[in-house]
C-alpha positions as CSV (number, residue, x, y, z in Angstrom):
1,X,-224.5,153.5,-137.7
2,X,-222.1,152.6,-134.9
3,X,-220.2,155.9,-134.8
4,X,-220.6,156.4,-131.0
5,X,-219.6,152.7,-130.4
6,X,-216.5,153.1,-132.6
7,X,-215.5,156.4,-130.8
8,X,-216.0,154.9,-127.3
9,X,-213.9,151.8,-128.3
10,X,-211.1,154.1,-129.5
11,X,-211.2,156.0,-126.2
12,X,-210.3,152.8,-124.5
13,X,-208.2,151.1,-127.1
14,X,-205.7,154.1,-127.3
15,X,-204.8,153.3,-123.7
16,X,-203.7,149.7,-124.5
17,X,-199.9,149.3,-124.5
18,X,-198.1,149.2,-127.9
19,X,-198.4,147.6,-130.4
20,X,-202.2,147.4,-129.9
21,X,-202.6,151.0,-128.6
22,X,-200.5,154.0,-127.7
23,X,-200.4,153.6,-124.0
24,X,-201.8,157.1,-123.6
25,X,-204.8,158.8,-122.0
26,X,-207.7,160.0,-124.1
27,X,-209.6,163.3,-124.5
28,X,-213.3,163.3,-125.4
29,X,-214.7,166.6,-126.6
30,X,-218.5,166.6,-126.9
31,X,-220.8,169.2,-128.4
32,X,-224.0,167.6,-127.3
33,X,-224.3,164.8,-124.8
34,X,-221.8,164.1,-122.0
35,X,-219.6,161.1,-122.1
36,X,-221.5,157.8,-121.7
37,X,-219.7,156.1,-118.9
38,X,-222.2,153.3,-118.7
39,X,-221.4,152.2,-122.2
40,X,-217.7,152.6,-121.6
41,X,-218.0,150.2,-118.6
42,X,-219.9,147.8,-120.7
43,X,-217.2,147.9,-123.3
44,X,-214.5,147.3,-120.7
45,X,-216.4,144.3,-119.4
46,X,-217.3,142.7,-122.8
47,X,-214.6,143.6,-125.4
48,X,-212.1,140.7,-125.7
49,X,-209.0,142.8,-125.8
50,X,-210.1,145.4,-123.2
51,X,-211.4,143.1,-120.5
52,X,-208.1,141.3,-120.2
53,X,-206.1,144.4,-119.5
54,X,-205.0,145.5,-116.0
55,X,-205.9,149.1,-115.4
56,X,-204.0,149.0,-112.1
57,X,-200.6,147.9,-113.6
58,X,-197.7,149.9,-112.3
59,X,-195.6,151.4,-115.2
60,X,-192.6,151.7,-112.9
61,X,-192.6,147.9,-112.7
62,X,-192.4,147.7,-116.5
63,X,-196.1,146.8,-116.8
64,X,-198.3,148.9,-119.1
65,X,-201.6,150.0,-117.5
66,X,-204.7,148.9,-119.3
67,X,-207.8,151.0,-120.2
68,X,-209.5,152.8,-117.4
69,X,-212.3,155.4,-117.2
70,X,-209.9,157.5,-115.1
71,X,-207.6,157.9,-118.1
72,X,-210.3,159.7,-120.2
73,X,-210.6,163.4,-119.9
74,X,-214.1,164.6,-120.9
75,X,-215.3,168.1,-121.7
76,X,-218.5,169.4,-123.1
77,X,-218.4,172.5,-125.4
78,X,-221.5,174.4,-126.4
79,X,-220.2,176.3,-129.4
80,X,-217.4,176.5,-132.0
81,X,-215.5,179.3,-130.1
82,X,-215.2,177.1,-127.0
83,X,-214.1,174.1,-129.1
84,X,-211.4,176.2,-130.8
85,X,-210.2,177.4,-127.4
86,X,-210.0,173.9,-126.0
87,X,-208.1,172.6,-129.1
88,X,-205.6,175.4,-128.9
């Protein structure tokens, strides 16, 4: 229970600046359903660490950008061959 919620939280948390995150974009590879952006928006609005981040911060000004849906690349793969191709 909670696997999808955990994964969606990781997609956003990895974008947090260090030391809480990596300050990087995320990749979501799905074999079944597309990325659930509604749930991601809910997490951004309700999670205590994620909702106080600024997704529009300018890194050139020394500010780390917070989590944003635009920093998540999503792809849906129907089979193992396609997944292997994407990972390579």
